[in-house]
CHARMM-style PDB file with segment names, atoms N, HN, CA, C and O in Angstrom:
ATOM      1  N   UNK     1      -7.833  -9.404   4.378  1.00  0.00      PROA
ATOM      2  CA  UNK     1      -7.066  -8.267   3.925  1.00  0.00      PROA
ATOM      3  C   UNK     1      -7.688  -7.740   2.635  1.00  0.00      PROA
ATOM      4  O   UNK     1      -8.239  -8.487   1.825  1.00  0.00      PROA
ATOM      5  N   UNK     2      -7.577  -6.426   2.480  1.00  0.00      PROA
ATOM      6  HN  UNK     2      -7.130  -5.819   3.138  1.00  0.00      PROA
ATOM      7  CA  UNK     2      -8.128  -5.795   1.294  1.00  0.00      PROA
ATOM      8  C   UNK     2      -7.098  -4.826   0.714  1.00  0.00      PROA
ATOM      9  O   UNK     2      -6.477  -4.057   1.447  1.00  0.00      PROA
ATOM     10  N   UNK     3      -6.925  -4.871  -0.588  1.00  0.00      PROA
ATOM     11  HN  UNK     3      -7.430  -5.496  -1.183  1.00  0.00      PROA
ATOM     12  CA  UNK     3      -5.909  -4.077  -1.266  1.00  0.00      PROA
ATOM     13  C   UNK     3      -6.342  -2.621  -1.440  1.00  0.00      PROA
ATOM     14  O   UNK     3      -7.454  -2.331  -1.880  1.00  0.00      PROA
ATOM     15  N   UNK     4      -5.425  -1.712  -1.078  1.00  0.00      PROA
ATOM     16  HN  UNK     4      -4.521  -1.948  -0.721  1.00  0.00      PROA
ATOM     17  CA  UNK     4      -5.656  -0.283  -1.299  1.00  0.00      PROA
ATOM     18  C   UNK     4      -5.088   0.160  -2.635  1.00  0.00      PROA
ATOM     19  O   UNK     4      -5.747   0.873  -3.392  1.00  0.00      PROA
ATOM     20  N   UNK     5      -3.860  -0.266  -2.925  1.00  0.00      PROA
ATOM     21  HN  UNK     5      -3.325  -0.846  -2.310  1.00  0.00      PROA
ATOM     22  CA  UNK     5      -3.224   0.129  -4.180  1.00  0.00      PROA
ATOM     23  C   UNK     5      -2.018  -0.740  -4.450  1.00  0.00      PROA
ATOM     24  O   UNK     5      -1.605  -1.541  -3.611  1.00  0.00      PROA
ATOM     25  N   UNK     6      -1.451  -0.569  -5.655  1.00  0.00      PROA
ATOM     26  HN  UNK     6      -1.787   0.081  -6.337  1.00  0.00      PROA
ATOM     27  CA  UNK     6      -0.224  -1.258  -6.068  1.00  0.00      PROA
ATOM     28  C   UNK     6       0.768  -0.211  -6.533  1.00  0.00      PROA
ATOM     29  O   UNK     6       0.392   0.784  -7.153  1.00  0.00      PROA
ATOM     30  N   UNK     7       2.034  -0.439  -6.231  1.00  0.00      PROA
ATOM     31  HN  UNK     7       2.339  -1.247  -5.727  1.00  0.00      PROA
ATOM     32  CA  UNK     7       3.055   0.514  -6.645  1.00  0.00      PROA
ATOM     33  C   UNK     7       4.413  -0.165  -6.683  1.00  0.00      PROA
ATOM     34  O   UNK     7       4.666  -1.119  -5.947  1.00  0.00      PROA
ATOM     35  N   UNK     8       5.283   0.338  -7.550  1.00  0.00      PROA
ATOM     36  HN  UNK     8       5.078   1.113  -8.148  1.00  0.00      PROA
ATOM     37  CA  UNK     8       6.678  -0.098  -7.576  1.00  0.00      PROA
ATOM     38  C   UNK     8       7.564   0.914  -6.856  1.00  0.00      PROA
ATOM     39  O   UNK     8       8.771   0.700  -6.739  1.00  0.00      PROA
ATOM     40  N   UNK     9       6.991   2.000  -6.378  1.00  0.00      PROA
ATOM     41  HN  UNK     9       6.011   2.173  -6.473  1.00  0.00      PROA
ATOM     42  CA  UNK     9       7.737   3.058  -5.693  1.00  0.00      PROA
ATOM     43  C   UNK     9       7.817   2.753  -4.193  1.00  0.00      PROA
ATOM     44  O   UNK     9       6.870   2.992  -3.445  1.00  0.00      PROA
ATOM     45  N   UNK    10       8.963   2.222  -3.773  1.00  0.00      PROA
ATOM     46  HN  UNK    10       9.733   2.027  -4.381  1.00  0.00      PROA
ATOM     47  CA  UNK    10       9.127   1.786  -2.389  1.00  0.00      PROA
ATOM     48  C   UNK    10       9.089   2.948  -1.399  1.00  0.00      PROA
ATOM     49  O   UNK    10       8.593   2.794  -0.283  1.00  0.00      PROA
ATOM     50  N   UNK    11       9.601   4.088  -1.792  1.00  0.00      PROA
ATOM     51  HN  UNK    11      10.004   4.213  -2.699  1.00  0.00      PROA
ATOM     52  CA  UNK    11       9.579   5.256  -0.911  1.00  0.00      PROA
ATOM     53  C   UNK    11       8.140   5.728  -0.702  1.00  0.00      PROA
ATOM     54  O   UNK    11       7.742   6.051   0.417  1.00  0.00      PROA
ATOM     55  N   UNK    12       7.378   5.763  -1.768  1.00  0.00      PROA
ATOM     56  HN  UNK    12       7.702   5.500  -2.677  1.00  0.00      PROA
ATOM     57  CA  UNK    12       5.977   6.168  -1.679  1.00  0.00      PROA
ATOM     58  C   UNK    12       5.190   5.204  -0.796  1.00  0.00      PROA
ATOM     59  O   UNK    12       4.396   5.634   0.041  1.00  0.00      PROA
ATOM     60  N   UNK    13       5.406   3.914  -0.980  1.00  0.00      PROA
ATOM     61  HN  UNK    13       6.051   3.565  -1.660  1.00  0.00      PROA
ATOM     62  CA  UNK    13       4.726   2.918  -0.148  1.00  0.00      PROA
ATOM     63  C   UNK    13       5.078   3.099   1.325  1.00  0.00      PROA
ATOM     64  O   UNK    13       4.212   2.985   2.192  1.00  0.00      PROA
ATOM     65  N   UNK    14       6.332   3.377   1.603  1.00  0.00      PROA
ATOM     66  HN  UNK    14       7.036   3.470   0.899  1.00  0.00      PROA
ATOM     67  CA  UNK    14       6.766   3.600   2.982  1.00  0.00      PROA
ATOM     68  C   UNK    14       6.063   4.816   3.573  1.00  0.00      PROA
ATOM     69  O   UNK    14       5.648   4.794   4.732  1.00  0.00      PROA
ATOM     70  N   UNK    15       5.928   5.873   2.780  1.00  0.00      PROA
ATOM     71  HN  UNK    15       6.265   5.891   1.839  1.00  0.00      PROA
ATOM     72  CA  UNK    15       5.221   7.076   3.219  1.00  0.00      PROA
ATOM     73  C   UNK    15       3.757   6.770   3.522  1.00  0.00      PROA
ATOM     74  O   UNK    15       3.227   7.216   4.539  1.00  0.00      PROA
ATOM     75  N   UNK    16       3.108   6.019   2.652  1.00  0.00      PROA
ATOM     76  HN  UNK    16       3.539   5.656   1.825  1.00  0.00      PROA
ATOM     77  CA  UNK    16       1.698   5.678   2.862  1.00  0.00      PROA
ATOM     78  C   UNK    16       1.513   4.818   4.111  1.00  0.00      PROA
ATOM     79  O   UNK    16       0.554   5.006   4.860  1.00  0.00      PROA
ATOM     80  N   UNK    17       2.416   3.889   4.331  1.00  0.00      PROA
ATOM     81  HN  UNK    17       3.194   3.736   3.722  1.00  0.00      PROA
ATOM     82  CA  UNK    17       2.341   3.054   5.530  1.00  0.00      PROA
ATOM     83  C   UNK    17       2.485   3.918   6.778  1.00  0.00      PROA
ATOM     84  O   UNK    17       1.792   3.697   7.771  1.00  0.00      PROA
ATOM     85  N   UNK    18       3.384   4.904   6.731  1.00  0.00      PROA
ATOM     86  HN  UNK    18       3.947   5.084   5.924  1.00  0.00      PROA
ATOM     87  CA  UNK    18       3.562   5.810   7.874  1.00  0.00      PROA
ATOM     88  C   UNK    18       2.301   6.636   8.118  1.00  0.00      PROA
ATOM     89  O   UNK    18       1.904   6.833   9.266  1.00  0.00      PROA
ATOM     90  N   UNK    19       1.670   7.120   7.050  1.00  0.00      PROA
ATOM     91  HN  UNK    19       1.992   6.961   6.117  1.00  0.00      PROA
ATOM     92  CA  UNK    19       0.411   7.865   7.192  1.00  0.00      PROA
ATOM     93  C   UNK    19      -0.654   7.008   7.871  1.00  0.00      PROA
ATOM     94  O   UNK    19      -1.338   7.456   8.791  1.00  0.00      PROA
ATOM     95  N   UNK    20      -0.781   5.784   7.407  1.00  0.00      PROA
ATOM     96  HN  UNK    20      -0.226   5.419   6.659  1.00  0.00      PROA
ATOM     97  CA  UNK    20      -1.785   4.887   7.973  1.00  0.00      PROA
ATOM     98  C   UNK    20      -1.468   4.555   9.429  1.00  0.00      PROA
ATOM     99  O   UNK    20      -2.363   4.510  10.272  1.00  0.00      PROA
ATOM    100  N   UNK    21      -0.191   4.324   9.714  1.00  0.00      PROA
ATOM    101  HN  UNK    21       0.536   4.361   9.028  1.00  0.00      PROA
ATOM    102  CA  UNK    21       0.214   4.021  11.092  1.00  0.00      PROA
ATOM    103  C   UNK    21      -0.139   5.189  12.016  1.00  0.00      PROA
ATOM    104  O   UNK    21      -0.619   4.985  13.131  1.00  0.00      PROA
ATOM    105  N   UNK    22       0.103   6.414  11.542  1.00  0.00      PROA
ATOM    106  HN  UNK    22       0.493   6.580  10.637  1.00  0.00      PROA
ATOM    107  CA  UNK    22      -0.255   7.602  12.332  1.00  0.00      PROA
ATOM    108  C   UNK    22      -1.755   7.671  12.583  1.00  0.00      PROA
ATOM    109  O   UNK    22      -2.197   8.226  13.589  1.00  0.00      PROA
ATOM    110  N   UNK    23      -2.541   7.103  11.664  1.00  0.00      PROA
ATOM    111  HN  UNK    23      -2.182   6.652  10.847  1.00  0.00      PROA
ATOM    112  CA  UNK    23      -3.984   7.063  11.818  1.00  0.00      PROA
ATOM    113  C   UNK    23      -4.473   5.846  12.594  1.00  0.00      PROA
ATOM    114  O   UNK    23      -5.678   5.627  12.717  1.00  0.00      PROA
ATOM    115  N   UNK    24      -3.543   5.059  13.112  1.00  0.00      PROA
ATOM    116  HN  UNK    24      -2.564   5.237  13.012  1.00  0.00      PROA
ATOM    117  CA  UNK    24      -3.918   3.893  13.911  1.00  0.00      PROA
ATOM    118  C   UNK    24      -4.273   2.660  13.104  1.00  0.00      PROA
ATOM    119  O   UNK    24      -4.943   1.757  13.606  1.00  0.00      PROA
ATOM    120  N   UNK    25      -3.826   2.617  11.855  1.00  0.00      PROA
ATOM    121  HN  UNK    25      -3.282   3.350  11.448  1.00  0.00      PROA
ATOM    122  CA  UNK    25      -4.167   1.488  10.986  1.00  0.00      PROA
ATOM    123  C   UNK    25      -2.896   0.742  10.598  1.00  0.00      PROA
ATOM    124  O   UNK    25      -1.920   1.340  10.147  1.00  0.00      PROA
ATOM    125  N   UNK    26      -2.928  -0.574  10.782  1.00  0.00      PROA
ATOM    126  HN  UNK    26      -3.722  -1.060  11.149  1.00  0.00      PROA
ATOM    127  CA  UNK    26      -1.792  -1.397  10.389  1.00  0.00      PROA
ATOM    128  C   UNK    26      -1.933  -1.780   8.915  1.00  0.00      PROA
ATOM    129  O   UNK    26      -2.955  -2.322   8.494  1.00  0.00      PROA
ATOM    130  N   UNK    27      -0.902  -1.492   8.157  1.00  0.00      PROA
ATOM    131  HN  UNK    27      -0.072  -1.052   8.499  1.00  0.00      PROA
ATOM    132  CA  UNK    27      -0.886  -1.833   6.732  1.00  0.00      PROA
ATOM    133  C   UNK    27       0.359  -2.655   6.453  1.00  0.00      PROA
ATOM    134  O   UNK    27       1.388  -2.483   7.106  1.00  0.00      PROA
ATOM    135  N   UNK    28       0.259  -3.544   5.485  1.00  0.00      PROA
ATOM    136  HN  UNK    28      -0.577  -3.684   4.955  1.00  0.00      PROA
ATOM    137  CA  UNK    28       1.416  -4.336   5.082  1.00  0.00      PROA
ATOM    138  C   UNK    28       1.512  -4.327   3.562  1.00  0.00      PROA
ATOM    139  O   UNK    28       0.543  -4.042   2.858  1.00  0.00      PROA
ATOM    140  N   UNK    29       2.706  -4.646   3.077  1.00  0.00      PROA
ATOM    141  HN  UNK    29       3.494  -4.878   3.648  1.00  0.00      PROA
ATOM    142  CA  UNK    29       2.890  -4.790   1.637  1.00  0.00      PROA
ATOM    143  C   UNK    29       3.074  -6.263   1.310  1.00  0.00      PROA
ATOM    144  O   UNK    29       3.739  -7.004   2.034  1.00  0.00      PROA
ATOM    145  N   UNK    30       2.481  -6.661   0.222  1.00  0.00      PROA
ATOM    146  HN  UNK    30       1.941  -6.059  -0.367  1.00  0.00      PROA
ATOM    147  CA  UNK    30       2.608  -8.027  -0.281  1.00  0.00      PROA
ATOM    148  C   UNK    30       3.427  -8.007  -1.569  1.00  0.00      PROA
ATOM    149  O   UNK    30       3.530  -6.973  -2.228  1.00  0.00      PROA
ATOM    150  N   UNK    31       3.995  -9.124  -1.915  1.00  0.00      PROA
ATOM    151  HN  UNK    31       3.911  -9.964  -1.379  1.00  0.00      PROA
ATOM    152  CA  UNK    31       4.793  -9.302  -3.132  1.00  0.00      PROA
ATOM    153  C   UNK    31       6.167  -8.646  -3.025  1.00  0.00      PROA
ATOM    154  O   UNK    31       6.765  -8.299  -4.044  1.00  0.00      PROA
ATOM    155  N   UNK    32       6.674  -8.472  -1.807  1.00  0.00      PROA
ATOM    156  HN  UNK    32       6.188  -8.754  -0.980  1.00  0.00      PROA
ATOM    157  CA  UNK    32       7.974  -7.826  -1.615  1.00  0.00      PROA
ATOM    158  C   UNK    32       9.123  -8.581  -2.265  1.00  0.00      PROA
ATOM    159  O   UNK    32      10.099  -7.965  -2.691  1.00  0.00      PROA
ATOM    160  N   UNK    33       9.028  -9.875  -2.346  1.00  0.00      PROA
ATOM    161  HN  UNK    33       8.235 -10.376  -2.000  1.00  0.00      PROA
ATOM    162  CA  UNK    33      10.147 -10.664  -2.849  1.00  0.00      PROA
ATOM    163  C   UNK    33       9.945 -11.170  -4.284  1.00  0.00      PROA
ATOM    164  O   UNK    33      10.776 -11.921  -4.795  1.00  0.00      PROA
ATOM    165  N   UNK    34       8.883 -10.777  -4.914  1.00  0.00      PROA
ATOM    166  HN  UNK    34       8.208 -10.167  -4.499  1.00  0.00      PROA
ATOM    167  CA  UNK    34       8.617 -11.260  -6.273  1.00  0.00      PROA
ATOM    168  C   UNK    34       9.632 -10.740  -7.276  1.00  0.00      PROA
ATOM    169  O   UNK    34       9.992 -11.465  -8.204  1.00  0.00      PROA
ATOM    170  N   UNK    35      10.108  -9.507  -7.121  1.00  0.00      PROA
ATOM    171  HN  UNK    35       9.817  -8.919  -6.367  1.00  0.00      PROA
ATOM    172  CA  UNK    35      11.095  -8.965  -8.053  1.00  0.00      PROA
ATOM    173  C   UNK    35      12.396  -9.760  -7.994  1.00  0.00      PROA
ATOM    174  O   UNK    35      13.070  -9.926  -9.011  1.00  0.00      PROA
ATOM    175  N   UNK    36      12.747 -10.246  -6.819  1.00  0.00      PROA
ATOM    176  HN  UNK    36      12.200 -10.111  -5.993  1.00  0.00      PROA
ATOM    177  CA  UNK    36      13.953 -11.053  -6.682  1.00  0.00      PROA
ATOM    178  C   UNK    36      13.793 -12.353  -7.471  1.00  0.00      PROA
ATOM    179  O   UNK    36      14.720 -12.795  -8.150  1.00  0.00      PROA
ATOM    180  N   UNK    37      12.624 -12.951  -7.375  1.00  0.00      PROA
ATOM    181  HN  UNK    37      11.871 -12.592  -6.824  1.00  0.00      PROA
ATOM    182  CA  UNK    37      12.380 -14.192  -8.106  1.00  0.00      PROA
ATOM    183  C   UNK    37      12.404 -13.979  -9.610  1.00  0.00      PROA
ATOM    184  O   UNK    37      12.902 -14.818 -10.361  1.00  0.00      PROA
ATOM    185  N   UNK    38      11.860 -12.850 -10.040  1.00  0.00      PROA
ATOM    186  HN  UNK    38      11.455 -12.168  -9.430  1.00  0.00      PROA
ATOM    187  CA  UNK    38      11.833 -12.531 -11.468  1.00  0.00      PROA
ATOM    188  C   UNK    38      13.200 -12.064 -11.957  1.00  0.00      PROA
ATOM    189  O   UNK    38      13.502 -12.168 -13.146  1.00  0.00      PROA
ATOM    190  N   UNK    39      14.026 -11.551 -11.047  1.00  0.00      PROA
ATOM    191  HN  UNK    39      13.780 -11.467 -10.081  1.00  0.00      PROA
ATOM    192  CA  UNK    39      15.332 -11.042 -11.438  1.00  0.00      PROA
ATOM    193  C   UNK    39      15.267  -9.672 -12.079  1.00  0.00      PROA
ATOM    194  O   UNK    39      16.132  -9.311 -12.877  1.00  0.00      PROA
ATOM    195  N   UNK    40      14.240  -8.908 -11.731  1.00  0.00      PROA
ATOM    196  HN  UNK    40      13.537  -9.201 -11.083  1.00  0.00      PROA
ATOM    197  CA  UNK    40      14.061  -7.606 -12.395  1.00  0.00      PROA
ATOM    198  C   UNK    40      13.693  -6.517 -11.399  1.00  0.00      PROA
ATOM    199  O   UNK    40      12.511  -6.228 -11.211  1.00  0.00      PROA
ATOM    200  N   UNK    41      14.664  -5.922 -10.771  1.00  0.00      PROA
ATOM    201  HN  UNK    41      15.624  -6.157 -10.924  1.00  0.00      PROA
ATOM    202  CA  UNK    41      14.509  -4.778  -9.880  1.00  0.00      PROA
ATOM    203  C   UNK    41      13.130  -4.538  -9.311  1.00  0.00      PROA
ATOM    204  O   UNK    41      12.701  -5.261  -8.412  1.00  0.00      PROA
ATOM    205  N   UNK    42      12.429  -3.543  -9.811  1.00  0.00      PROA
ATOM    206  HN  UNK    42      12.777  -2.956 -10.541  1.00  0.00      PROA
ATOM    207  CA  UNK    42      11.103  -3.166  -9.310  1.00  0.00      PROA
ATOM    208  C   UNK    42      10.025  -3.312 -10.381  1.00  0.00      PROA
ATOM    209  O   UNK    42       9.111  -2.490 -10.454  1.00  0.00      PROA
ATOM    210  N   UNK    43      10.121  -4.330 -11.195  1.00  0.00      PROA
ATOM    211  HN  UNK    43      10.863  -4.997 -11.136  1.00  0.00      PROA
ATOM    212  CA  UNK    43       9.158  -4.492 -12.282  1.00  0.00      PROA
ATOM    213  C   UNK    43       7.784  -4.936 -11.790  1.00  0.00      PROA
ATOM    214  O   UNK    43       6.771  -4.640 -12.425  1.00  0.00      PROA
ATOM    215  N   UNK    44       7.744  -5.637 -10.677  1.00  0.00      PROA
ATOM    216  HN  UNK    44       8.567  -5.877 -10.161  1.00  0.00      PROA
ATOM    217  CA  UNK    44       6.475  -6.167 -10.176  1.00  0.00      PROA
ATOM    218  C   UNK    44       5.977  -5.275  -9.043  1.00  0.00      PROA
ATOM    219  O   UNK    44       6.677  -5.097  -8.046  1.00  0.00      PROA
ATOM    220  N   UNK    45       4.783  -4.715  -9.182  1.00  0.00      PROA
ATOM    221  HN  UNK    45       4.214  -4.860  -9.991  1.00  0.00      PROA
ATOM    222  CA  UNK    45       4.264  -3.833  -8.127  1.00  0.00      PROA
ATOM    223  C   UNK    45       3.988  -4.577  -6.831  1.00  0.00      PROA
ATOM    224  O   UNK    45       3.598  -5.745  -6.829  1.00  0.00      PROA
ATOM    225  N   UNK    46       4.199  -3.878  -5.747  1.00  0.00      PROA
ATOM    226  HN  UNK    46       4.516  -2.930  -5.749  1.00  0.00      PROA
ATOM    227  CA  UNK    46       3.846  -4.402  -4.433  1.00  0.00      PROA
ATOM    228  C   UNK    46       2.439  -3.940  -4.088  1.00  0.00      PROA
ATOM    229  O   UNK    46       2.024  -2.849  -4.479  1.00  0.00      PROA
ATOM    230  N   UNK    47       1.706  -4.772  -3.352  1.00  0.00      PROA
ATOM    231  HN  UNK    47       2.044  -5.658  -3.034  1.00  0.00      PROA
ATOM    232  CA  UNK    47       0.330  -4.442  -2.979  1.00  0.00      PROA
ATOM    233  C   UNK    47       0.292  -3.948  -1.544  1.00  0.00      PROA
ATOM    234  O   UNK    47       0.834  -4.591  -0.645  1.00  0.00      PROA
ATOM    235  N   UNK    48      -0.349  -2.804  -1.329  1.00  0.00      PROA
ATOM    236  HN  UNK    48      -0.789  -2.282  -2.060  1.00  0.00      PROA
ATOM    237  CA  UNK    48      -0.558  -2.260   0.009  1.00  0.00      PROA
ATOM    238  C   UNK    48      -1.937  -2.705   0.470  1.00  0.00      PROA
ATOM    239  O   UNK    48      -2.945  -2.390  -0.163  1.00  0.00      PROA
ATOM    240  N   UNK    49      -1.975  -3.443   1.580  1.00  0.00      PROA
ATOM    241  HN  UNK    49      -1.156  -3.699   2.093  1.00  0.00      PROA
ATOM    242  CA  UNK    49      -3.237  -3.994   2.059  1.00  0.00      PROA
ATOM    243  C   UNK    49      -3.461  -3.646   3.527  1.00  0.00      PROA
ATOM    244  O   UNK    49      -2.523  -3.423   4.292  1.00  0.00      PROA
ATOM    245  N   UNK    50      -4.737  -3.609   3.887  1.00  0.00      PROA
ATOM    246  HN  UNK    50      -5.500  -3.789   3.266  1.00  0.00      PROA
ATOM    247  CA  UNK    50      -5.169  -3.402   5.276  1.00  0.00      PROA
ATOM    248  C   UNK    50      -6.275  -4.403   5.566  1.00  0.00      PROA
ATOM    249  O   UNK    50      -6.782  -5.061   4.657  1.00  0.00      PROA
ATOM    250  N   UNK    51      -6.648  -4.514   6.839  1.00  0.00      PROA
ATOM    251  HN  UNK    51      -6.236  -3.980   7.577  1.00  0.00      PROA
ATOM    252  CA  UNK    51      -7.752  -5.417   7.178  1.00  0.00      PROA
ATOM    253  C   UNK    51      -9.051  -4.875   6.578  1.00  0.00      PROA
ATOM    254  O   UNK    51      -9.186  -3.676   6.333  1.00  0.00      PROA
ATOM    255  N   UNK    52      -9.975  -5.758   6.355  1.00  0.00      PROA
ATOM    256  HN  UNK    52      -9.866  -6.732   6.554  1.00  0.00      PROA
ATOM    257  CA  UNK    52     -11.277  -5.379   5.793  1.00  0.00      PROA
ATOM    258  C   UNK    52     -11.957  -4.341   6.678  1.00  0.00      PROA
ATOM    259  O   UNK    52     -12.596  -3.412   6.183  1.00  0.00      PROA
ATOM    260  N   UNK    53     -11.814  -4.507   7.998  1.00  0.00      PROA
ATOM    261  HN  UNK    53     -11.296  -5.262   8.400  1.00  0.00      PROA
ATOM    262  CA  UNK    53     -12.452  -3.583   8.945  1.00  0.00      PROA
ATOM    263  C   UNK    53     -11.861  -2.173   8.857  1.00  0.00      PROA
ATOM    264  O   UNK    53     -12.562  -1.194   9.109  1.00  0.00      PROA
ATOM    265  N   UNK    54     -10.582  -2.064   8.503  1.00  0.00      PROA
ATOM    266  HN  UNK    54     -10.012  -2.860   8.299  1.00  0.00      PROA
ATOM    267  CA  UNK    54      -9.905  -0.761   8.440  1.00  0.00      PROA
ATOM    268  C   UNK    54      -9.934  -0.128   7.058  1.00  0.00      PROA
ATOM    269  O   UNK    54      -9.472   1.001   6.890  1.00  0.00      PROA
ATOM    270  N   UNK    55     -10.464  -0.827   6.070  1.00  0.00      PROA
ATOM    271  HN  UNK    55     -10.839  -1.743   6.206  1.00  0.00      PROA
ATOM    272  CA  UNK    55     -10.365  -0.382   4.677  1.00  0.00      PROA
ATOM    273  C   UNK    55     -10.950   1.015   4.450  1.00  0.00      PROA
ATOM    274  O   UNK    55     -10.278   1.874   3.880  1.00  0.00      PROA
ATOM    275  N   UNK    56     -12.171   1.251   4.880  1.00  0.00      PROA
ATOM    276  HN  UNK    56     -12.717   0.553   5.343  1.00  0.00      PROA
ATOM    277  CA  UNK    56     -12.807   2.555   4.639  1.00  0.00      PROA
ATOM    278  C   UNK    56     -12.041   3.688   5.313  1.00  0.00      PROA
ATOM    279  O   UNK    56     -11.836   4.742   4.711  1.00  0.00      PROA
ATOM    280  N   UNK    57     -11.618   3.477   6.558  1.00  0.00      PROA
ATOM    281  HN  UNK    57     -11.784   2.620   7.047  1.00  0.00      PROA
ATOM    282  CA  UNK    57     -10.850   4.499   7.270  1.00  0.00      PROA
ATOM    283  C   UNK    57      -9.504   4.739   6.584  1.00  0.00      PROA
ATOM    284  O   UNK    57      -9.048   5.879   6.491  1.00  0.00      PROA
ATOM    285  N   UNK    58      -8.876   3.678   6.110  1.00  0.00      PROA
ATOM    286  HN  UNK    58      -9.246   2.752   6.186  1.00  0.00      PROA
ATOM    287  CA  UNK    58      -7.592   3.808   5.416  1.00  0.00      PROA
ATOM    288  C   UNK    58      -7.756   4.607   4.121  1.00  0.00      PROA
ATOM    289  O   UNK    58      -6.929   5.461   3.801  1.00  0.00      PROA
ATOM    290  N   UNK    59      -8.821   4.326   3.387  1.00  0.00      PROA
ATOM    291  HN  UNK    59      -9.493   3.632   3.646  1.00  0.00      PROA
ATOM    292  CA  UNK    59      -9.091   5.094   2.165  1.00  0.00      PROA
ATOM    293  C   UNK    59      -9.242   6.574   2.474  1.00  0.00      PROA
ATOM    294  O   UNK    59      -8.686   7.415   1.768  1.00  0.00      PROA
ATOM    295  N   UNK    60      -9.986   6.898   3.516  1.00  0.00      PROA
ATOM    296  HN  UNK    60     -10.438   6.214   4.090  1.00  0.00      PROA
ATOM    297  CA  UNK    60     -10.191   8.302   3.896  1.00  0.00      PROA
ATOM    298  C   UNK    60      -8.875   8.976   4.271  1.00  0.00      PROA
ATOM    299  O   UNK    60      -8.621  10.112   3.871  1.00  0.00      PROA
ATOM    300  N   UNK    61      -8.045   8.281   5.034  1.00  0.00      PROA
ATOM    301  HN  UNK    61      -8.252   7.358   5.359  1.00  0.00      PROA
ATOM    302  CA  UNK    61      -6.759   8.851   5.440  1.00  0.00      PROA
ATOM    303  C   UNK    61      -5.908   9.171   4.220  1.00  0.00      PROA
ATOM    304  O   UNK    61      -5.339  10.259   4.124  1.00  0.00      PROA
ATOM    305  N   UNK    62      -5.820   8.238   3.296  1.00  0.00      PROA
ATOM    306  HN  UNK    62      -6.282   7.354   3.374  1.00  0.00      PROA
ATOM    307  CA  UNK    62      -4.985   8.448   2.116  1.00  0.00      PROA
ATOM    308  C   UNK    62      -5.572   9.505   1.186  1.00  0.00      PROA
ATOM    309  O   UNK    62      -4.829  10.309   0.625  1.00  0.00      PROA
ATOM    310  N   UNK    63      -6.873   9.516   1.018  1.00  0.00      PROA
ATOM    311  HN  UNK    63      -7.477   8.863   1.474  1.00  0.00      PROA
ATOM    312  CA  UNK    63      -7.497  10.535   0.166  1.00  0.00      PROA
ATOM    313  C   UNK    63      -7.366  11.922   0.775  1.00  0.00      PROA
ATOM    314  O   UNK    63      -7.166  12.899   0.053  1.00  0.00      PROA
ATOM    315  N   UNK    64      -7.478  12.021   2.116  1.00  0.00      PROA
ATOM    316  HN  UNK    64      -7.641  11.227   2.702  1.00  0.00      PROA
ATOM    317  CA  UNK    64      -7.286  13.298   2.792  1.00  0.00      PROA
ATOM    318  C   UNK    64      -5.854  13.810   2.637  1.00  0.00      PROA
ATOM    319  O   UNK    64      -5.610  15.015   2.690  1.00  0.00      PROA
ATOM    320  N   UNK    65      -4.913  12.890   2.445  1.00  0.00      PROA
ATOM    321  HN  UNK    65      -5.112  11.910   2.402  1.00  0.00      PROA
ATOM    322  CA  UNK    65      -3.506  13.253   2.249  1.00  0.00      PROA
ATOM    323  C   UNK    65      -3.202  13.552   0.782  1.00  0.00      PROA
ATOM    324  O   UNK    65      -2.056  13.830   0.427  1.00  0.00      PROA
ATOM    325  N   UNK    66      -4.233  13.495  -0.071  1.00  0.00      PROA
ATOM    326  HN  UNK    66      -5.163  13.269   0.218  1.00  0.00      PROA
ATOM    327  CA  UNK    66      -4.040  13.827  -1.477  1.00  0.00      PROA
ATOM    328  C   UNK    66      -3.752  12.655  -2.392  1.00  0.00      PROA
ATOM    329  O   UNK    66      -3.439  12.849  -3.566  1.00  0.00      PROA
ATOM    330  N   UNK    67      -3.853  11.449  -1.874  1.00  0.00      PROA
ATOM    331  HN  UNK    67      -4.108  11.292  -0.920  1.00  0.00      PROA
ATOM    332  CA  UNK    67      -3.639  10.267  -2.707  1.00  0.00      PROA
ATOM    333  C   UNK    67      -4.904   9.987  -3.512  1.00  0.00      PROA
ATOM    334  O   UNK    67      -6.020  10.070  -2.999  1.00  0.00      PROA
ATOM    335  N   UNK    68      -4.704   9.656  -4.774  1.00  0.00      PROA
ATOM    336  HN  UNK    68      -3.797   9.589  -5.190  1.00  0.00      PROA
ATOM    337  CA  UNK    68      -5.836   9.336  -5.653  1.00  0.00      PROA
ATOM    338  C   UNK    68      -5.831   7.820  -5.856  1.00  0.00      PROA
ATOM    339  O   UNK    68      -5.066   7.277  -6.653  1.00  0.00      PROA
ATOM    340  N   UNK    69      -6.702   7.171  -5.114  1.00  0.00      PROA
ATOM    341  HN  UNK    69      -7.323   7.612  -4.467  1.00  0.00      PROA
ATOM    342  CA  UNK    69      -6.756   5.715  -5.165  1.00  0.00      PROA
ATOM    343  C   UNK    69      -7.659   5.245  -6.293  1.00  0.00      PROA
ATOM    344  O   UNK    69      -8.732   5.800  -6.531  1.00  0.00      PROA
ATOM    345  N   UNK    70      -7.205   4.226  -6.968  1.00  0.00      PROA
ATOM    346  HN  UNK    70      -6.334   3.775  -6.774  1.00  0.00      PROA
ATOM    347  CA  UNK    70      -8.042   3.588  -7.985  1.00  0.00      PROA
ATOM    348  C   UNK    70      -8.341   2.186  -7.490  1.00  0.00      PROA
ATOM    349  O   UNK    70      -7.529   1.569  -6.801  1.00  0.00      PROA
ATOM    350  N   UNK    71      -9.478   1.709  -7.837  1.00  0.00      PROA
ATOM    351  HN  UNK    71     -10.138   2.211  -8.396  1.00  0.00      PROA
ATOM    352  CA  UNK    71      -9.875   0.368  -7.405  1.00  0.00      PROA
ATOM    353  C   UNK    71      -8.929  -0.658  -7.994  1.00  0.00      PROA
ATOM    354  O   UNK    71      -8.723  -0.690  -9.207  1.00  0.00      PROA
ATOM    355  N   UNK    72      -8.343  -1.509  -7.134  1.00  0.00      PROA
ATOM    356  HN  UNK    72      -8.510  -1.482  -6.149  1.00  0.00      PROA
ATOM    357  CA  UNK    72      -7.416  -2.550  -7.630  1.00  0.00      PROA
ATOM    358  C   UNK    72      -8.156  -3.605  -8.421  1.00  0.00      PROA
ATOM    359  OT1 UNK    72      -7.543  -4.552  -8.912  1.00  0.00      PROA
TER     360      UNK     72
END
C-alpha cells in the first residue's frame, strides 16, 4: 500500500474514495480508530492509501479532479 494523502476531513476523504472508485481503484483509509484511542475527535489525520500498482493512476485521477497532493 502507498499513501496518497492525510486528512482529518472525513467528508473530503469519502469524496476522494468515491472518485477513485469511479476510476476503478480501490482505496482505503488507515488510522480510523486512532482518534477514539486518543480521546480527541478528529485530531489525528487518517491516511488514504492505494495499492502500489494503482498509485500513479490514483494520483492522476485526484489531480485531474483538482486535488493538490503533497508527498506524504
